C-alpha positions, 0 to 999 in steps of 0.5 A: 890905090896903085902900089908897086913891087919890084921882083924877078921875072919868074916871081912876077909870073908866079904872083900872077898865077898864085898871088903874093907870098910872104917874105921876111924883110929887114929894114934899117930905119934912118933915125940916127939910132941905127934901128933895124926892123924885121917884118914878114909880108910883101913890100910895096911902094907908092911910086915906082922904084928903080932897081938901084933904089929898092930890092933887086929885080928885073920886073916891076909889078903894079898892084891895084889895091882895093884898101883904104889909105887908113887901112894901109897905114897900119902896114906902113913902115916910115923912115926907110925912104925919105921920098917914098911910102913903103908898106909891108902887107901880109900876103893874105890881106894883099891877095884878097884885095889886089889886082896885079899886072906886070908893068915893066920887064928889063929887056936885057934879062928877058927870054925875048932879048936872049933869042933876039940877040942870038939871031942877030 
């Protein structure tokens, strides 16, 4: 299954080197009751989110996860997005079953863009 994770460029490089690290997340559930859920793990979505849709970041990772949908269902957080499946998976589980690659980097924030701009 392909899932996606947006983060900073430096963090994306570290994930490539050392794997994912758990983070603490807090999500407001859209159920009309104003519930807030606090979790620890790595957030992933079933489609690519723009920087304005989810957590900020100038790099988008693609994670090829070797886990069944049934297994991932235990980590799904429903009610945060209406059109996206959101998972918060413990880093230990994710790192044992995932291959990642940097899919996209915002050129306005990358080193290459800064060098190119200064030579123009």
